CHARMM internal coordinates of N, CA and C (Angstrom, degrees):
IC EDIT
DIST 1 N 1 CA 1.4505
DIST 1 CA 1 C 1.5295
ANGL 1 N 1 CA 1 C 107.15
DIST 1 C 2 N 1.2956
ANGL 1 CA 1 C 2 N 116.65
DIHE 1 N 1 CA 1 C 2 N 137.54
DIST 2 N 2 CA 1.4582
ANGL 1 C 2 N 2 CA 119.82
DIHE 1 CA 1 C 2 N 2 CA -177.47
DIST 2 CA 2 C 1.5293
ANGL 2 N 2 CA 2 C 110.98
DIHE 1 C 2 N 2 CA 2 C -70.62
DIST 2 C 3 N 1.3134
ANGL 2 CA 2 C 3 N 115.36
DIHE 2 N 2 CA 2 C 3 N 156.56
DIST 3 N 3 CA 1.4693
ANGL 2 C 3 N 3 CA 121.86
DIHE 2 CA 2 C 3 N 3 CA -179.16
DIST 3 CA 3 C 1.5267
ANGL 3 N 3 CA 3 C 110.22
DIHE 2 C 3 N 3 CA 3 C -62.69
DIST 3 C 4 N 1.3295
ANGL 3 CA 3 C 4 N 116.96
DIHE 3 N 3 CA 3 C 4 N -40.20
DIST 4 N 4 CA 1.4723
ANGL 3 C 4 N 4 CA 120.70
DIHE 3 CA 3 C 4 N 4 CA -179.87
DIST 4 CA 4 C 1.5218
ANGL 4 N 4 CA 4 C 110.76
DIHE 3 C 4 N 4 CA 4 C -61.61
DIST 4 C 5 N 1.3153
ANGL 4 CA 4 C 5 N 116.43
DIHE 4 N 4 CA 4 C 5 N -41.62
DIST 5 N 5 CA 1.4668
ANGL 4 C 5 N 5 CA 121.19
DIHE 4 CA 4 C 5 N 5 CA 179.24
DIST 5 CA 5 C 1.5231
ANGL 5 N 5 CA 5 C 109.99
DIHE 4 C 5 N 5 CA 5 C -64.98
DIST 5 C 6 N 1.3127
ANGL 5 CA 5 C 6 N 116.69
DIHE 5 N 5 CA 5 C 6 N -42.13
DIST 6 N 6 CA 1.4618
ANGL 5 C 6 N 6 CA 120.57
DIHE 5 CA 5 C 6 N 6 CA 179.11
DIST 6 CA 6 C 1.5241
ANGL 6 N 6 CA 6 C 111.37
DIHE 5 C 6 N 6 CA 6 C -62.90
DIST 6 C 7 N 1.3316
ANGL 6 CA 6 C 7 N 117.56
DIHE 6 N 6 CA 6 C 7 N -42.69
DIST 7 N 7 CA 1.4614
ANGL 6 C 7 N 7 CA 120.71
DIHE 6 CA 6 C 7 N 7 CA 177.54
DIST 7 CA 7 C 1.5194
ANGL 7 N 7 CA 7 C 111.49
DIHE 6 C 7 N 7 CA 7 C -62.46
DIST 7 C 8 N 1.3274
ANGL 7 CA 7 C 8 N 116.03
DIHE 7 N 7 CA 7 C 8 N -41.45
DIST 8 N 8 CA 1.4653
ANGL 7 C 8 N 8 CA 120.00
DIHE 7 CA 7 C 8 N 8 CA -179.68
DIST 8 CA 8 C 1.5279
ANGL 8 N 8 CA 8 C 110.68
DIHE 7 C 8 N 8 CA 8 C -62.61
DIST 8 C 9 N 1.3096
ANGL 8 CA 8 C 9 N 116.71
DIHE 8 N 8 CA 8 C 9 N -41.06
DIST 9 N 9 CA 1.4647
ANGL 8 C 9 N 9 CA 121.45
DIHE 8 CA 8 C 9 N 9 CA -179.68
DIST 9 CA 9 C 1.5272
ANGL 9 N 9 CA 9 C 110.81
DIHE 8 C 9 N 9 CA 9 C -69.44
DIST 9 C 10 N 1.3185
ANGL 9 CA 9 C 10 N 117.17
DIHE 9 N 9 CA 9 C 10 N -43.26
DIST 10 N 10 CA 1.4628
ANGL 9 C 10 N 10 CA 120.91
DIHE 9 CA 9 C 10 N 10 CA -178.60
DIST 10 CA 10 C 1.5250
ANGL 10 N 10 CA 10 C 112.17
DIHE 9 C 10 N 10 CA 10 C -67.15
DIST 10 C 11 N 1.3250
ANGL 10 CA 10 C 11 N 117.98
DIHE 10 N 10 CA 10 C 11 N -30.80
DIST 11 N 11 CA 1.4588
ANGL 10 C 11 N 11 CA 121.70
DIHE 10 CA 10 C 11 N 11 CA -178.08
DIST 11 CA 11 C 1.5267
ANGL 11 N 11 CA 11 C 113.12
DIHE 10 C 11 N 11 CA 11 C -82.41
DIST 11 C 12 N 1.3143
ANGL 11 CA 11 C 12 N 117.45
DIHE 11 N 11 CA 11 C 12 N -13.33
DIST 12 N 12 CA 1.4599
ANGL 11 C 12 N 12 CA 121.10
DIHE 11 CA 11 C 12 N 12 CA 179.46
DIST 12 CA 12 C 1.5334
ANGL 12 N 12 CA 12 C 108.37
DIHE 11 C 12 N 12 CA 12 C -115.63
DIST 12 C 13 N 1.3343
ANGL 12 CA 12 C 13 N 118.14
DIHE 12 N 12 CA 12 C 13 N 106.74
DIST 13 N 13 CA 1.4781
ANGL 12 C 13 N 13 CA 119.26
DIHE 12 CA 12 C 13 N 13 CA -176.86
DIST 13 CA 13 C 1.5273
ANGL 13 N 13 CA 13 C 113.38
DIHE 12 C 13 N 13 CA 13 C -62.49
DIST 13 C 14 N 1.3236
ANGL 13 CA 13 C 14 N 118.12
DIHE 13 N 13 CA 13 C 14 N -29.54
DIST 14 N 14 CA 1.4657
ANGL 13 C 14 N 14 CA 119.91
DIHE 13 CA 13 C 14 N 14 CA 178.32
DIST 14 CA 14 C 1.5209
ANGL 14 N 14 CA 14 C 110.87
DIHE 13 C 14 N 14 CA 14 C -68.56
DIST 14 C 15 N 1.3419
ANGL 14 CA 14 C 15 N 116.84
DIHE 14 N 14 CA 14 C 15 N -42.52
DIST 15 N 15 CA 1.4653
ANGL 14 C 15 N 15 CA 119.79
DIHE 14 CA 14 C 15 N 15 CA 177.37
DIST 15 CA 15 C 1.5231
ANGL 15 N 15 CA 15 C 110.63
DIHE 14 C 15 N 15 CA 15 C -64.26
DIST 15 C 16 N 1.2993
ANGL 15 CA 15 C 16 N 116.18
DIHE 15 N 15 CA 15 C 16 N -41.09
DIST 16 N 16 CA 1.4674
ANGL 15 C 16 N 16 CA 120.10
DIHE 15 CA 15 C 16 N 16 CA -179.99
DIST 16 CA 16 C 1.5217
ANGL 16 N 16 CA 16 C 110.70
DIHE 15 C 16 N 16 CA 16 C -62.10
DIST 16 C 17 N 1.3133
ANGL 16 CA 16 C 17 N 116.92
DIHE 16 N 16 CA 16 C 17 N -46.61
DIST 17 N 17 CA 1.4658
ANGL 16 C 17 N 17 CA 121.11
DIHE 16 CA 16 C 17 N 17 CA 179.20
DIST 17 CA 17 C 1.5265
ANGL 17 N 17 CA 17 C 110.85
DIHE 16 C 17 N 17 CA 17 C -63.78
DIST 17 C 18 N 1.3335
ANGL 17 CA 17 C 18 N 116.40
DIHE 17 N 17 CA 17 C 18 N -41.96
DIST 18 N 18 CA 1.4654
ANGL 17 C 18 N 18 CA 119.98
DIHE 17 CA 17 C 18 N 18 CA -179.24
DIST 18 CA 18 C 1.5282
ANGL 18 N 18 CA 18 C 110.88
DIHE 17 C 18 N 18 CA 18 C -64.35
DIST 18 C 19 N 1.3307
ANGL 18 CA 18 C 19 N 116.76
DIHE 18 N 18 CA 18 C 19 N -40.21
DIST 19 N 19 CA 1.4562
ANGL 18 C 19 N 19 CA 120.64
DIHE 18 CA 18 C 19 N 19 CA 178.99
DIST 19 CA 19 C 1.5229
ANGL 19 N 19 CA 19 C 110.86
DIHE 18 C 19 N 19 CA 19 C -64.22
DIST 19 C 20 N 1.3155
ANGL 19 CA 19 C 20 N 117.25
DIHE 19 N 19 CA 19 C 20 N -38.49
DIST 20 N 20 CA 1.4632
ANGL 19 C 20 N 20 CA 120.08
DIHE 19 CA 19 C 20 N 20 CA 178.98
DIST 20 CA 20 C 1.5325
ANGL 20 N 20 CA 20 C 111.33
DIHE 19 C 20 N 20 CA 20 C -69.74
DIST 20 C 21 N 1.3338
ANGL 20 CA 20 C 21 N 117.22
DIHE 20 N 20 CA 20 C 21 N -32.65
DIST 21 N 21 CA 1.4704
ANGL 20 C 21 N 21 CA 120.67
DIHE 20 CA 20 C 21 N 21 CA 179.33
DIST 21 CA 21 C 1.5198
ANGL 21 N 21 CA 21 C 111.99
DIHE 20 C 21 N 21 CA 21 C -77.97
DIST 21 C 22 N 1.3287
ANGL 21 CA 21 C 22 N 116.95
DIHE 21 N 21 CA 21 C 22 N -28.93
DIST 22 N 22 CA 1.4702
ANGL 21 C 22 N 22 CA 122.17
DIHE 21 CA 21 C 22 N 22 CA -177.53
DIST 22 CA 22 C 1.5207
ANGL 22 N 22 CA 22 C 108.59
DIHE 21 C 22 N 22 CA 22 C -123.24
DIST 22 C 23 N 1.3075
ANGL 22 CA 22 C 23 N 115.86
DIHE 22 N 22 CA 22 C 23 N 80.92
DIST 23 N 23 CA 1.4598
ANGL 22 C 23 N 23 CA 121.40
DIHE 22 CA 22 C 23 N 23 CA -171.20
DIST 23 CA 23 C 1.5278
ANGL 23 N 23 CA 23 C 114.08
DIHE 22 C 23 N 23 CA 23 C -68.45
DIST 23 C 24 N 1.3246
ANGL 23 CA 23 C 24 N 118.56
DIHE 23 N 23 CA 23 C 24 N -15.22
DIST 24 N 24 CA 1.4585
ANGL 23 C 24 N 24 CA 119.35
DIHE 23 CA 23 C 24 N 24 CA 178.46
DIST 24 CA 24 C 1.5256
ANGL 24 N 24 CA 24 C 112.03
DIHE 23 C 24 N 24 CA 24 C -62.90
DIST 24 C 25 N 1.3391
ANGL 24 CA 24 C 25 N 116.45
DIHE 24 N 24 CA 24 C 25 N -19.41
DIST 25 N 25 CA 1.4616
ANGL 24 C 25 N 25 CA 119.68
DIHE 24 CA 24 C 25 N 25 CA 178.76
DIST 25 CA 25 C 1.5214
ANGL 25 N 25 CA 25 C 112.23
DIHE 24 C 25 N 25 CA 25 C -69.65
DIST 25 C 26 N 1.3257
ANGL 25 CA 25 C 26 N 118.96
DIHE 25 N 25 CA 25 C 26 N -22.94
DIST 26 N 26 CA 1.4644
ANGL 25 C 26 N 26 CA 120.72
DIHE 25 CA 25 C 26 N 26 CA 175.85
DIST 26 CA 26 C 1.5274
ANGL 26 N 26 CA 26 C 109.96
DIHE 25 C 26 N 26 CA 26 C -57.30
DIST 26 C 27 N 1.3314
ANGL 26 CA 26 C 27 N 114.86
DIHE 26 N 26 CA 26 C 27 N -48.62
DIST 27 N 27 CA 1.4613
ANGL 26 C 27 N 27 CA 119.75
DIHE 26 CA 26 C 27 N 27 CA -179.20
DIST 27 CA 27 C 1.5214
ANGL 27 N 27 CA 27 C 110.95
DIHE 26 C 27 N 27 CA 27 C -64.21
DIST 27 C 28 N 1.3275
ANGL 27 CA 27 C 28 N 116.38
DIHE 27 N 27 CA 27 C 28 N -43.86
DIST 28 N 28 CA 1.4608
ANGL 27 C 28 N 28 CA 120.06
DIHE 27 CA 27 C 28 N 28 CA -179.44
DIST 28 CA 28 C 1.5274
ANGL 28 N 28 CA 28 C 111.93
DIHE 27 C 28 N 28 CA 28 C -61.43
DIST 28 C 29 N 1.3195
ANGL 28 CA 28 C 29 N 116.96
DIHE 28 N 28 CA 28 C 29 N -44.16
DIST 29 N 29 CA 1.4626
ANGL 28 C 29 N 29 CA 121.10
DIHE 28 CA 28 C 29 N 29 CA -178.12
DIST 29 CA 29 C 1.5246
ANGL 29 N 29 CA 29 C 111.93
DIHE 28 C 29 N 29 CA 29 C -72.76
DIST 29 C 30 N 1.3100
ANGL 29 CA 29 C 30 N 117.73
DIHE 29 N 29 CA 29 C 30 N -29.50
DIST 30 N 30 CA 1.4619
ANGL 29 C 30 N 30 CA 119.75
DIHE 29 CA 29 C 30 N 30 CA 174.85
DIST 30 CA 30 C 1.5149
ANGL 30 N 30 CA 30 C 111.15
DIHE 29 C 30 N 30 CA 30 C -67.05
DIST 30 C 31 N 1.3118
ANGL 30 CA 30 C 31 N 116.45
DIHE 30 N 30 CA 30 C 31 N -37.09
DIST 31 N 31 CA 1.4629
ANGL 30 C 31 N 31 CA 120.40
DIHE 30 CA 30 C 31 N 31 CA -179.49
DIST 31 CA 31 C 1.5194
ANGL 31 N 31 CA 31 C 112.40
DIHE 30 C 31 N 31 CA 31 C -77.32
DIST 31 C 32 N 1.3389
ANGL 31 CA 31 C 32 N 115.37
DIHE 31 N 31 CA 31 C 32 N -39.31
DIST 32 N 32 CA 1.4691
ANGL 31 C 32 N 32 CA 119.34
DIHE 31 CA 31 C 32 N 32 CA -176.93
DIST 32 CA 32 C 1.5302
ANGL 32 N 32 CA 32 C 109.29
DIHE 31 C 32 N 32 CA 32 C -146.33
DIST 32 C 33 N 1.3324
ANGL 32 CA 32 C 33 N 117.58
DIHE 32 N 32 CA 32 C 33 N 96.35
DIST 33 N 33 CA 1.4685
ANGL 32 C 33 N 33 CA 120.48
DIHE 32 CA 32 C 33 N 33 CA -177.73
DIST 33 CA 33 C 1.5278
ANGL 33 N 33 CA 33 C 114.03
DIHE 32 C 33 N 33 CA 33 C -62.88
DIST 33 C 34 N 1.3201
ANGL 33 CA 33 C 34 N 117.97
DIHE 33 N 33 CA 33 C 34 N -17.48
DIST 34 N 34 CA 1.4625
ANGL 33 C 34 N 34 CA 119.49
DIHE 33 CA 33 C 34 N 34 CA 179.62
DIST 34 CA 34 C 1.5290
ANGL 34 N 34 CA 34 C 112.09
DIHE 33 C 34 N 34 CA 34 C -72.97
DIST 34 C 35 N 1.3160
ANGL 34 CA 34 C 35 N 118.04
DIHE 34 N 34 CA 34 C 35 N -7.75
DIST 35 N 35 CA 1.4677
ANGL 34 C 35 N 35 CA 121.28
DIHE 34 CA 34 C 35 N 35 CA 178.39
DIST 35 CA 35 C 1.5247
ANGL 35 N 35 CA 35 C 112.07
DIHE 34 C 35 N 35 CA 35 C -77.76
DIST 35 C 36 N 1.3198
ANGL 35 CA 35 C 36 N 116.75
DIHE 35 N 35 CA 35 C 36 N 3.97
DIST 36 N 36 CA 1.4680
ANGL 35 C 36 N 36 CA 120.48
DIHE 35 CA 35 C 36 N 36 CA 178.48
DIST 36 CA 36 C 1.5311
ANGL 36 N 36 CA 36 C 110.16
DIHE 35 C 36 N 36 CA 36 C -60.26
DIST 36 C 37 N 1.3282
ANGL 36 CA 36 C 37 N 117.40
DIHE 36 N 36 CA 36 C 37 N -33.52
DIST 37 N 37 CA 1.4771
ANGL 36 C 37 N 37 CA 120.93
DIHE 36 CA 36 C 37 N 37 CA 178.52
DIST 37 CA 37 C 1.5242
ANGL 37 N 37 CA 37 C 110.35
DIHE 36 C 37 N 37 CA 37 C -64.18
DIST 37 C 38 N 1.3354
ANGL 37 CA 37 C 38 N 116.87
DIHE 37 N 37 CA 37 C 38 N -42.49
DIST 38 N 38 CA 1.4624
ANGL 37 C 38 N 38 CA 120.35
DIHE 37 CA 37 C 38 N 38 CA 178.32
DIST 38 CA 38 C 1.5292
ANGL 38 N 38 CA 38 C 110.53
DIHE 37 C 38 N 38 CA 38 C -62.91
DIST 38 C 39 N 1.3308
ANGL 38 CA 38 C 39 N 115.88
DIHE 38 N 38 CA 38 C 39 N -40.74
DIST 39 N 39 CA 1.4596
ANGL 38 C 39 N 39 CA 120.03
DIHE 38 CA 38 C 39 N 39 CA 179.19
DIST 39 CA 39 C 1.5214
ANGL 39 N 39 CA 39 C 110.53
DIHE 38 C 39 N 39 CA 39 C -64.37
DIST 39 C 40 N 1.3426
ANGL 39 CA 39 C 40 N 117.20
DIHE 39 N 39 CA 39 C 40 N -40.63
DIST 40 N 40 CA 1.4672
ANGL 39 C 40 N 40 CA 120.74
DIHE 39 CA 39 C 40 N 40 CA 178.33
DIST 40 CA 40 C 1.5231
ANGL 40 N 40 CA 40 C 111.03
DIHE 39 C 40 N 40 CA 40 C -62.23
DIST 40 C 41 N 1.3333
ANGL 40 CA 40 C 41 N 117.34
DIHE 40 N 40 CA 40 C 41 N -43.51
DIST 41 N 41 CA 1.4642
ANGL 40 C 41 N 41 CA 120.78
DIHE 40 CA 40 C 41 N 41 CA 179.77
DIST 41 CA 41 C 1.5223
ANGL 41 N 41 CA 41 C 110.62
DIHE 40 C 41 N 41 CA 41 C -63.23
DIST 41 C 42 N 1.3237
ANGL 41 CA 41 C 42 N 116.79
DIHE 41 N 41 CA 41 C 42 N -43.18
DIST 42 N 42 CA 1.4595
ANGL 41 C 42 N 42 CA 120.67
DIHE 41 CA 41 C 42 N 42 CA 179.48
DIST 42 CA 42 C 1.5328
ANGL 42 N 42 CA 42 C 110.82
DIHE 41 C 42 N 42 CA 42 C -65.33
DIST 42 C 43 N 1.3320
ANGL 42 CA 42 C 43 N 116.47
DIHE 42 N 42 CA 42 C 43 N -38.87
DIST 43 N 43 CA 1.4550
ANGL 42 C 43 N 43 CA 121.22
DIHE 42 CA 42 C 43 N 43 CA 178.16
DIST 43 CA 43 C 1.5253
ANGL 43 N 43 CA 43 C 110.57
DIHE 42 C 43 N 43 CA 43 C -63.91
DIST 43 C 44 N 1.3235
ANGL 43 CA 43 C 44 N 117.18
DIHE 43 N 43 CA 43 C 44 N -42.74
DIST 44 N 44 CA 1.4669
ANGL 43 C 44 N 44 CA 120.75
DIHE 43 CA 43 C 44 N 44 CA 179.74
DIST 44 CA 44 C 1.5194
ANGL 44 N 44 CA 44 C 111.23
DIHE 43 C 44 N 44 CA 44 C -63.65
DIST 44 C 45 N 1.3279
ANGL 44 CA 44 C 45 N 117.35
DIHE 44 N 44 CA 44 C 45 N -38.40
DIST 45 N 45 CA 1.4624
ANGL 44 C 45 N 45 CA 120.38
DIHE 44 CA 44 C 45 N 45 CA 177.62
DIST 45 CA 45 C 1.5213
ANGL 45 N 45 CA 45 C 110.86
DIHE 44 C 45 N 45 CA 45 C -67.15
DIST 45 C 46 N 1.3252
ANGL 45 CA 45 C 46 N 116.44
DIHE 45 N 45 CA 45 C 46 N -41.11
DIST 46 N 46 CA 1.4621
ANGL 45 C 46 N 46 CA 121.13
DIHE 45 CA 45 C 46 N 46 CA -178.66
DIST 46 CA 46 C 1.5189
ANGL 46 N 46 CA 46 C 111.42
DIHE 45 C 46 N 46 CA 46 C -65.88
DIST 46 C 47 N 1.3337
ANGL 46 CA 46 C 47 N 116.90
DIHE 46 N 46 CA 46 C 47 N -45.54
DIST 47 N 47 CA 1.4546
ANGL 46 C 47 N 47 CA 121.81
DIHE 46 CA 46 C 47 N 47 CA -177.14
DIST 47 CA 47 C 1.5293
ANGL 47 N 47 CA 47 C 112.92
DIHE 46 C 47 N 47 CA 47 C -90.79
DIST 47 C 48 N 1.3224
ANGL 47 CA 47 C 48 N 116.61
DIHE 47 N 47 CA 47 C 48 N 9.14
DIST 48 N 48 CA 1.4708
ANGL 47 C 48 N 48 CA 123.34
DIHE 47 CA 47 C 48 N 48 CA 177.81
DIST 48 CA 48 C 1.5293
ANGL 48 N 48 CA 48 C 111.54
DIHE 47 C 48 N 48 CA 48 C 52.85
DIST 48 C 49 N 1.3304
ANGL 48 CA 48 C 49 N 114.75
DIHE 48 N 48 CA 48 C 49 N 55.58
DIST 49 N 49 CA 1.4576
ANGL 48 C 49 N 49 CA 121.52
DIHE 48 CA 48 C 49 N 49 CA -179.48
DIST 49 CA 49 C 1.5250
ANGL 49 N 49 CA 49 C 111.87
DIHE 48 C 49 N 49 CA 49 C -112.87
DIST 49 C 50 N 1.3377
ANGL 49 CA 49 C 50 N 117.65
DIHE 49 N 49 CA 49 C 50 N 11.16
DIST 50 N 50 CA 1.4531
ANGL 49 C 50 N 50 CA 120.02
DIHE 49 CA 49 C 50 N 50 CA 179.72
DIST 50 CA 50 C 1.5240
ANGL 50 N 50 CA 50 C 109.86
DIHE 49 C 50 N 50 CA 50 C -76.39
DIST 50 C 51 N 1.3084
ANGL 50 CA 50 C 51 N 116.03
DIHE 50 N 50 CA 50 C 51 N 164.53
DIST 51 N 51 CA 1.4620
ANGL 50 C 51 N 51 CA 121.22
DIHE 50 CA 50 C 51 N 51 CA -179.22
DIST 51 CA 51 C 1.5295
ANGL 51 N 51 CA 51 C 110.63
DIHE 50 C 51 N 51 CA 51 C -60.20
DIST 51 C 52 N 1.3159
ANGL 51 CA 51 C 52 N 116.49
DIHE 51 N 51 CA 51 C 52 N -42.34
DIST 52 N 52 CA 1.4622
ANGL 51 C 52 N 52 CA 120.40
DIHE 51 CA 51 C 52 N 52 CA 179.14
DIST 52 CA 52 C 1.5134
ANGL 52 N 52 CA 52 C 112.67
DIHE 51 C 52 N 52 CA 52 C -61.06
DIST 52 C 53 N 1.3256
ANGL 52 CA 52 C 53 N 116.45
DIHE 52 N 52 CA 52 C 53 N -39.89
DIST 53 N 53 CA 1.4616
ANGL 52 C 53 N 53 CA 120.24
DIHE 52 CA 52 C 53 N 53 CA 178.24
DIST 53 CA 53 C 1.5223
ANGL 53 N 53 CA 53 C 111.53
DIHE 52 C 53 N 53 CA 53 C -66.08
DIST 53 C 54 N 1.3369
ANGL 53 CA 53 C 54 N 116.83
DIHE 53 N 53 CA 53 C 54 N -38.83
DIST 54 N 54 CA 1.4638
ANGL 53 C 54 N 54 CA 120.71
DIHE 53 CA 53 C 54 N 54 CA 179.40
DIST 54 CA 54 C 1.5271
ANGL 54 N 54 CA 54 C 110.99
DIHE 53 C 54 N 54 CA 54 C -66.54
DIST 54 C 55 N 1.3309
ANGL 54 CA 54 C 55 N 116.84
DIHE 54 N 54 CA 54 C 55 N -41.01
DIST 55 N 55 CA 1.4672
ANGL 54 C 55 N 55 CA 120.88
DIHE 54 CA 54 C 55 N 55 CA 178.34
DIST 55 CA 55 C 1.5237
ANGL 55 N 55 CA 55 C 109.91
DIHE 54 C 55 N 55 CA 55 C -64.70
DIST 55 C 56 N 1.3219
ANGL 55 CA 55 C 56 N 116.24
DIHE 55 N 55 CA 55 C 56 N -42.70
DIST 56 N 56 CA 1.4608
ANGL 55 C 56 N 56 CA 120.78
DIHE 55 CA 55 C 56 N 56 CA 179.44
DIST 56 CA 56 C 1.5307
ANGL 56 N 56 CA 56 C 110.96
DIHE 55 C 56 N 56 CA 56 C -62.33
DIST 56 C 57 N 1.3145
ANGL 56 CA 56 C 57 N 116.49
DIHE 56 N 56 CA 56 C 57 N -42.37
DIST 57 N 57 CA 1.4592
ANGL 56 C 57 N 57 CA 120.70
DIHE 56 CA 56 C 57 N 57 CA 178.73
DIST 57 CA 57 C 1.5258
ANGL 57 N 57 CA 57 C 110.84
DIHE 56 C 57 N 57 CA 57 C -63.79
DIST 57 C 58 N 1.3193
ANGL 57 CA 57 C 58 N 116.94
DIHE 57 N 57 CA 57 C 58 N -41.71
DIST 58 N 58 CA 1.4598
ANGL 57 C 58 N 58 CA 121.46
DIHE 57 CA 57 C 58 N 58 CA 178.20
DIST 58 CA 58 C 1.5305
ANGL 58 N 58 CA 58 C 110.81
DIHE 57 C 58 N 58 CA 58 C -63.86
DIST 58 C 59 N 1.3298
ANGL 58 CA 58 C 59 N 116.68
DIHE 58 N 58 CA 58 C 59 N -42.84
DIST 59 N 59 CA 1.4610
ANGL 58 C 59 N 59 CA 120.79
DIHE 58 CA 58 C 59 N 59 CA 179.15
DIST 59 CA 59 C 1.5345
ANGL 59 N 59 CA 59 C 110.72
DIHE 58 C 59 N 59 CA 59 C -63.86
DIST 59 C 60 N 1.3173
ANGL 59 CA 59 C 60 N 116.81
DIHE 59 N 59 CA 59 C 60 N -39.00
DIST 60 N 60 CA 1.4668
ANGL 59 C 60 N 60 CA 120.22
DIHE 59 CA 59 C 60 N 60 CA 177.78
DIST 60 CA 60 C 1.5293
ANGL 60 N 60 CA 60 C 111.07
DIHE 59 C 60 N 60 CA 60 C -64.67
DIST 60 C 61 N 1.3264
ANGL 60 CA 60 C 61 N 116.51
DIHE 60 N 60 CA 60 C 61 N -37.80
DIST 61 N 61 CA 1.4648
ANGL 60 C 61 N 61 CA 120.28
DIHE 60 CA 60 C 61 N 61 CA 177.28
DIST 61 CA 61 C 1.5130
ANGL 61 N 61 CA 61 C 111.71
DIHE 60 C 61 N 61 CA 61 C -63.92
DIST 61 C 62 N 1.3308
ANGL 61 CA 61 C 62 N 116.61
DIHE 61 N 61 CA 61 C 62 N -42.77
DIST 62 N 62 CA 1.4644
ANGL 61 C 62 N 62 CA 121.10
DIHE 61 CA 61 C 62 N 62 CA 178.51
DIST 62 CA 62 C 1.5269
ANGL 62 N 62 CA 62 C 110.20
DIHE 61 C 62 N 62 CA 62 C -64.93
DIST 62 C 63 N 1.3181
ANGL 62 CA 62 C 63 N 116.30
DIHE 62 N 62 CA 62 C 63 N -40.31
DIST 63 N 63 CA 1.4651
ANGL 62 C 63 N 63 CA 120.49
DIHE 62 CA 62 C 63 N 63 CA 179.39
DIST 63 CA 63 C 1.5286
ANGL 63 N 63 CA 63 C 110.30
DIHE 62 C 63 N 63 CA 63 C -64.20
DIST 63 C 64 N 1.3151
ANGL 63 CA 63 C 64 N 117.62
DIHE 63 N 63 CA 63 C 64 N -38.47
DIST 64 N 64 CA 1.4577
ANGL 63 C 64 N 64 CA 121.71
DIHE 63 CA 63 C 64 N 64 CA 178.27
DIST 64 CA 64 C 1.5263
ANGL 64 N 64 CA 64 C 110.84
DIHE 63 C 64 N 64 CA 64 C -64.36
DIST 64 C 65 N 1.3311
ANGL 64 CA 64 C 65 N 117.04
DIHE 64 N 64 CA 64 C 65 N -44.36
DIST 65 N 65 CA 1.4679
ANGL 64 C 65 N 65 CA 120.94
DIHE 64 CA 64 C 65 N 65 CA 178.36
DIST 65 CA 65 C 1.5189
ANGL 65 N 65 CA 65 C 110.30
DIHE 64 C 65 N 65 CA 65 C -63.38
DIST 65 C 66 N 1.3303
ANGL 65 CA 65 C 66 N 116.67
DIHE 65 N 65 CA 65 C 66 N -40.94
DIST 66 N 66 CA 1.4622
ANGL 65 C 66 N 66 CA 120.76
DIHE 65 CA 65 C 66 N 66 CA -180.00
DIST 66 CA 66 C 1.5318
ANGL 66 N 66 CA 66 C 110.63
DIHE 65 C 66 N 66 CA 66 C -63.02
DIST 66 C 67 N 1.3277
ANGL 66 CA 66 C 67 N 117.21
DIHE 66 N 66 CA 66 C 67 N -43.02
DIST 67 N 67 CA 1.4628
ANGL 66 C 67 N 67 CA 118.35
DIHE 66 CA 66 C 67 N 67 CA -179.57
DIST 67 CA 67 C 1.5291
ANGL 67 N 67 CA 67 C 111.37
DIHE 66 C 67 N 67 CA 67 C -69.77
DIST 67 C 68 N 1.3207
ANGL 67 CA 67 C 68 N 117.79
DIHE 67 N 67 CA 67 C 68 N -31.93
DIST 68 N 68 CA 1.4713
ANGL 67 C 68 N 68 CA 119.68
DIHE 67 CA 67 C 68 N 68 CA 173.88
DIST 68 CA 68 C 1.5150
ANGL 68 N 68 CA 68 C 111.34
DIHE 67 C 68 N 68 CA 68 C -65.55
DIST 68 C 69 N 1.3191
ANGL 68 CA 68 C 69 N 117.27
DIHE 68 N 68 CA 68 C 69 N -40.35
DIST 69 N 69 CA 1.4685
ANGL 68 C 69 N 69 CA 121.58
DIHE 68 CA 68 C 69 N 69 CA 178.26
DIST 69 CA 69 C 1.5298
ANGL 69 N 69 CA 69 C 110.56
DIHE 68 C 69 N 69 CA 69 C -64.92
DIST 69 C 70 N 1.3316
ANGL 69 CA 69 C 70 N 116.77
DIHE 69 N 69 CA 69 C 70 N -37.12
DIST 70 N 70 CA 1.4574
ANGL 69 C 70 N 70 CA 120.11
DIHE 69 CA 69 C 70 N 70 CA 178.59
DIST 70 CA 70 C 1.5190
ANGL 70 N 70 CA 70 C 111.38
DIHE 69 C 70 N 70 CA 70 C -66.01
DIST 70 C 71 N 1.3143
ANGL 70 CA 70 C 71 N 117.52
DIHE 70 N 70 CA 70 C 71 N -36.24
DIST 71 N 71 CA 1.4595
ANGL 70 C 71 N 71 CA 121.21
DIHE 70 CA 70 C 71 N 71 CA 179.07
DIST 71 CA 71 C 1.5130
ANGL 71 N 71 CA 71 C 110.77
DIHE 70 C 71 N 71 CA 71 C -67.34
DIST 71 C 72 N 1.3270
ANGL 71 CA 71 C 72 N 116.77
DIHE 71 N 71 CA 71 C 72 N -38.50
DIST 72 N 72 CA 1.4551
ANGL 71 C 72 N 72 CA 120.56
DIHE 71 CA 71 C 72 N 72 CA -179.41
DIST 72 CA 72 C 1.5046
ANGL 72 N 72 CA 72 C 108.31
DIHE 71 C 72 N 72 CA 72 C -78.16
END
COOR INIT
IC SEED 1 N 1 CA 1 C
IC BUILD
């Protein structure tokens, strides 16, 4: 694995945790360090960190506040 890839993983705790949970990525990154982008995308989907997930979470929060206001 290239030094740059290792630094990127060590500096991002989510990537580090994801790599430890999904060890098959060690082999993939050793063979082709440019697959780090694919790993990041998969990690974001797994941990629900995509833009769509954030918008959905925000909308759910607003809906919760609205229903609380309706009850009061």
